[in-house]
N, C-alpha and C positions, 0 to 999 in steps of 0.2 A: 323696651320690655323690662319690667322690674324683676329682680332676682332676690329672694329672701336669703339673708346671711345671719346665722346665729353666732354671736360673739361669745365664746365660752368664758372669757374673762369676767363678763358682766351678766351672762346668762340672758342677754337681750337679743331680740331678732330685729334686724333693720332691713331695709330694702335698698339695693343698689341697681343702677342701670346695668343691663347686660354689657359686659366688656369693660366696665369700670375696674380700676385697681384698688388696692387696700390703703394707699398712702393717706388719703383724707380721713378714712375711718380710724387709722392708727393714731392720728394726731388727736383724736377725741379720747384716747385712753388716759388714765391717771398718770402713768409713767411713760417715758419716751421709749417707744418700741422700735426695734431694728429689723425684725424678721417675724414671720408668722407661720403657723401650720394651717393648711387648707385641706380639710377632710383627711387629716392625718399626715399629709405630705409637708415637709419643711420647704417654705417658698419665700422668694423675695416679696417685699411689699408692693412691687410693681406688677405682681401676678394679676392677670385679668380674670374676673369672675364671670364664668359663662353659664353656671348652673347652680341650684341651691347648695349652699355650703355651710360647713361649720368651721369657724375661724378662731384661732387662739393667738393672741399677740405676745411676743417675747421681748422683754426688756433685759437690762443688765443683771437682774436677779436670777436669770435662767442661764443654763449652759449654752443654749442656742444663741441667746442674745449676746453673750460674751464672745462667742466664736465669731459671730457676724461682725461685731465691733472690731475684733482683732484682725480679721481678714480684710475688712474695708480699710482699716488703717494701713495694712501692708500694701494694698493697692495704691493708696495715696503716697506712701513712702517710695514705692518703686517708680511711680510716675514722676515724683520730684527728683529722685536720683537720676532718672533717665534724662531729665532736663539740665541738671547742673553738674553731673559727673561724667567724665569721658571714659568709655570702655571699661566700666566697672560692673561686674556681675555680683549681685547681692544674693546670698543664700539665707533663707530662714531656717533656723536649726532646731531649737527647743525652747520650752518655756522656763522662766525663772520667776517663780511666784506670780504666775499668770502673765507676766511681761514676756516679751519674745526676744531671745538672743539671736542675733544675725551676724553673719560674717561676709566680708567682701573678698572676691576672688581677683587675683592679680596684684592688688596692693592693699595695705592696711589703711583704713580711713582715719584721718586725724579728726580731732574735735572741731577744727575749722571746717572740714568737709561736712561733718554732721550738722553743724550750725547752718551751713548753706542749704543742706537738704531740708532741715526743719523750717527754715524761712520760706522755702518754696512750698513745703507742705501747707503752711499756714495760708499762703496765697491761694493754693488750690481749694482749701476748705472755704476761704472767704468768698470765692467765686461760686460756690455751691453748684458745682458741675453735676450734670446728670450721669449716673452710673448705669449704663445700658447693657443688659444681657442680650447677647446675640447668638444665634445658632447658625453656623456656617459649614459648608462642605469640608470634609477632612483635608483635601488638598489646599483649600484656602487657609485653613488653620495652620497647616504645616508652613506655608509661606509666611504667615504672620509670626509664628514662633521662631522661624529661621532668622527673620529680620531682627528679632530681639535677642538672638543668641541662646534660645532656650533648647539646647540640644537634648536634655533629658526629658522635656515635655514632648518633643518630637518622637523620641524613642518610645515613650509611654503609649503614644497613639498607635504604634504598630500592633499592640496587643489588646486593643479595645475593639470589640465587634460592633462597630457603628459606622455609618456613612457621614456623620456630622459631628461637630463638637461645639460645646458652649464656651464662649469667651466673653469677657467684659470689655466695654469700650467707654473711655472717658475722653471726650474731645477727640483728638487724633491718636490717643494712646490705647494700646490693646494689651490685655493680660488674661491669663488663665489662673483662676483661684478656685479651689475645691470648696463648694458650699456657697450658700446665698450671701449676697452683700447688701449694704444699705442702698436706698434709692438715689441718694445724692451725697456729694462729698461733705456738704455742710452738716450732715448728721454726726460727723466725727470731730469733736471739738477739744478733747483733752488728750494730750500725748506729749512725749518728749523723746529725744535721742541722747543716749549717754554712752560714752566710750567705756568698754568693759572687756577684759580678758582677751585681748587681741581682736575683738570685734566690737559690737555695740548692742545695747539694750534698747528695744523699742518699747517704751512704757505706754501702757494703756490706762483707761479710766478705771478707778477702783470700784468694783461692783458693790462693795460694802459702804463706800463713801462717794456717791455720785458727785461729779464736779472736781474730784481730786485724783491725783495720780496713784496708781497701784504702787505700794512701797517697793523700793529697791532692797533686796536682801542678797547678801553676798554668800552664795552657796559654792565655796571654793572646791570642796571635795566632789560634789555632784558634777560641777562643770568640768573638773579634771577627768572624770569618768567619761563624760560625753566627748571630750576632746580625744581621749584615747580610743573610744569606739569609732569616732569619725575617721581617725587615722587608719584603723584596721579595715574599715569599710572601703576606704579609698584604695588600700593595698590590694584588697580582694576584688576590686572592681565592682562592688555591689552597694553603692551608696544611695541609689534610687531604685524604685520599683521597676522602671524600664530596664535598668542594668541587670537586675535580678532575673527578670523574665527572659532577657537575652541569654543569660547563663543557662537557664533551664532549657531553652530551645537549642542551645549549642551542646547540650549533653554534659555540662560541667557541674550540675547540682550536687552530685554525690561527693565530689571533691570539696565543694563549698561547705557541705554539711560536716565533713570530717574536720575541716579547719576550724569552723565555728565551735564544734564540740571540743576540739583540742585546746582552743583558747580558754574555754570554761574550765577544763581540767587543769590547765597551767595555773589559772588564778586560784583555784581551790588548793592546789599544791602549795602555792606561795602563802596562802592564808594559814594552812596547817603548819608550815615551817615557821611562820611568825609566832603562832601560838606555842609551838614546841620550844622555839628559841627563847621566848620570854617566860617560859614555864607558867603559863596562865592555867588556872584551875577551873575558872568559870567562863564559859563562852555564851554570850547572849546574841541571839539571831532575831532581828526584827525587820519588818517590811510590810508594805501594803498588801491587800488581798491579791491572791493569784500571782505572787512573785516567785513561787517555787520554793518556799522556805523549807517544806518538809523534805523534799528530795535533796536540796542543798545541804541540810543538816546531816542527812545520811551519807552523802558523798564526802562531806568534810570528815565524818566519823571514819570512813574507810582510809582516808589519807592520814588521819591521826594514828590509826593502827599501823600504817606503814612506818610511821615515825616512832613506833614503840609505845604509843599511848593507848589507854583504854577508855574510849568515849562512853559516857553514861548520859542518856537522854532523859530530860525532865520537861514536862509540859507546864507552862505557866497557868494553863486552864485549871489545873488541879488545885490551884490556890484561890479559886473563887469562894466568896462567902456563900453560905446557904442562900438560895434564891429569896426566901422570905426575909432575909436580913439586908438585902441590897436595897438602898433607898432609890426611889423613882427619880428620873432626871427631870429636866425642865418641861418635857413633854408628857410626864406622868408614866413613862415606860421604865421597865427594869432593863437598863442598858448594860450588857455584859462587856461592852468595849471600853467603858470608863475605868480608869485606874482605881477608882473608889470601890469597884466590884471585886478587887483583888485584896486578899489579906496580906498586905505588904509586910506587916510586922512578923507574921509567921514565916513568910518567905525568907526574910532576912535572918531570923533566928535559926531556921533550918540550915541555911547556907553557912552561917557563921559556925555553927556546931560541926558541920561537915568539914569545913576548912581547919577546925581545931582538932580534927581526928576523931570526933565522936560518931557514934552510930545513931542514925536518925530514922524515925518512921515518917515517910512522906505521906501527904494527904492524897486522896483520889476523889475527883469530883464526879458524881453520878448525875448525868444530864437528864436521866429519866425521872429520878426523884427530886432533882434540884437541890441535893444536899451533898455535903462533903463527908467522906468516910475514910477510915484508915486505909493506907495503901502499903506499898512495899517498904521494907526496911533496908537501908543501905549505909555504907561508910565509904570514905574515899581512901584508896590506896595511893602509893607514890606515883603510879602511872596513870591514875584516873583523871579524866577531864569531864566536867559537867557541861553538856550542851543544852541550853534552855531556849526554846523557841516561843515567841509571844510578841504581840504587837507593842508592848510597853518596854521592850528590852533596852531601848536607848534613853528612856526617861530616867534622869538621875534620881528621881524620888523612889524608883523601884529598888535601887541598890544603895540607898543612902547610908546604910550601916556597914557595908562591906568594904574591905580595904581595896582601894582602886587598883593597886598593882596586881591583884589576883584576877581582875575581870578584863575580858576582851570583848569588845562590842562590834557586831557586824550588821551593816544595813544592806538589805537585798531588795532590789526592785527591777522590774522589766523596763529599763530606760531605752526605749526604741531608738535605734540609731539610723533607721532607714527613712528616707524622704520619698514622697510621691514623685517629686521633681525639685527643681531649683527653689521654687517659691511655696511649696506645699509640704508641710511637715505632717508626720503621723503622730497624733497624741498618744502618749504612753498609756493613758487610761483605756483607749480603744483596744490595745493589745491585751491588757489584763482582763477587760470585760469579756472579750472573745474567748480567752483561755478559760475563764470561769464558766462561761456558757456551755462550752463543750464538756467540761468536767461535771458540772451540775446535772446536765442531761444524761450523761453516761453513768454516773454513780448514784444519783438521787432521783432521777426521773423528772427533774424540774424542766419546764419548758423555758424558752428564751424570754417570754413575757415576765416570768417570775424573777429571773436574774436581773432583767432591766428594772423591774419594779423596786427591788431592794437596793439597787446600785447607789442611788442618792444617799441613802442612810449609811452605806458602806463608805462612800466618799467623804461624808461629813465626819465619820469616826476617824478616818485617816488624816483629815485636815487638823483635827483636834489632838490626836494621840500619837501620830507618827511623824508627819512632815516637820513639825517644829523642832524635832530632836535628831533629824537625820545627820546633821553635821557633827553630832556627838560620837559618831561611829569611829572606831579605829581603822576600819577598812570598809569600802563599799564594793559590793559584788553586783554586777549587772547581769541579770538572768535572761535578758532578751537575746534572741537568736535571729540573725538576719533573715533566715529562710522560713521562720515558723508560721507566718500568716499564710504561706502557700500550702502548708500542711493542714492548718486549721480550716482553711476555706471550704474544702469539700465535706468536712465534718460538721461545720456550723451552719452552712447555708440551708440545709433541710430543716434545721431547728428554727432558724429565723423565718423561713417561709411559712411556718405553722402559725405565726402571729397574725391574726385576722385584722382587717382594716378597721373594724369597729372597736378594737382594743386600744386603750390609751397608750400602750407600749409600742403600737405599730410604727409611730413616727421614728423612734430610735431604731427599731428593727429594720425598717426600710432604709434608713440612712446607712446602717452598717452593711446592708446588702449592696447598696450602690458603691460604697467604699471598696468592698471586696472585688468588685468588677475589674479593678486595676491589676489584680494578681492572677498569675497562672497557677492552677492547682498542681500539687505533687503528692505522691503517696507517702504515707508515714512509714513504709516498710524499711526504709534506709535510715530511719532515726534510731540511734543506738539505744539499747534497753535501759541504760543508766542516765539518759538525757533528762534534763529538767523538764523538757517538753512532754515526756512520757507521763508526768504527774497529771497532765490534763487530757491528753489524747488516749491514754491507756497503754498497756504493754510494758510497764516499768518492771525492772528486775528487783526493785525495792518493795517489800511487802509491809 
């Protein structure tokens, strides 16, 4: 029986035999595809077509394609390590410029170890082994995971309401990885293993330069924050979702919330003390969307007052040029996220005058009229400290005329330290997107589809304007909270369920709903009113 399949990439309709998969059709696309959506559901290319379908193939130019490549590469790496290393558990931790940082449990791997694993990976790729997705009963899954020492995956199964589990099989090797994988090991051809920071980097193919490795970038400060977070997660016994769910079931979540919030307060106190001790007059706070910059700035202001300082908040947004004077970007749009939209000269002139003891009339940007107008008049006293929040705060071009010894730069982001299990990390972008989804629905009436629709543009702005400068920070503050997705879950699920299947954003909404299945929900009532999380879920004491 012939089944019509509409390929959205080419807007052509072809016919497949009922029960055929998408592998052959994917090979007909202009670019190498790794995964596809079938009627809005993200699926393996081995998915069988049983009824008329709309299909979109995903290559490395898409987020789904990159994730599939990365996870498939992890599978090959774990299989190779299982063959050549004895009794070594490898944890996947976090990304470093799209590459993946991994650590071994038990002993630190040498470059010789990594070379042996890499050689075995190449052998597995050259054999072009089939990557088979299997659905097995929960008890069978537990037996497999126990054999491979995956204690945290076993723990996670306790809190998932299902009688079966999906696992991947390559030859006689079994593994669980969250998300679809490539059909065969031969799809993954570009990779490397490089020793780094007590662990190693698993390098993937560069999405911008197919056939070449994604560049290695040394983010020492960011990695140090992740190391610190991992240590605290281990101390609190909540380094995976299964462990977190166990704490909830055992009645320990309130204590965990108190410790997480106390750690945030401790860090903010340390930052305030550093600003005071160095007598900094200008504090720049920058970070990607939904990092909690606003609440952080206000909490920092409280601690500066404790130190006898008088914080004065200034918004970088007030230094926008009039909308009609902002030049269009490469897409013909008036992009307010580009540094060129900011009157950098006026900003520097105002701050230099304030530091020289002069009285300055600040601008104020009217977003309704799209024009700048006169704002409040201020001067800096001996105890005054300017706190300026804006995405360009770490860009040296923003403050190129200010004395460096007067400026203190803070980078803030939600650097998620929680893993699903040993081999499945939680992308930091997922946490920030879910935060924004809850806030946008609560404060602006935006549905999840609208937040998902604009996210690629937000992410592109962050890649251009924030991430290249994050290592310029004097200090990095991690705004992630181990427990936060459990609070966000009951608030965001109804919003995600509103996205209909015929909506283009359904694929991402459905992916996030499946992701949230791993978490047990908790009420927000025990979240302190000054928590950074309150900026998104509501109930903040800061107005």
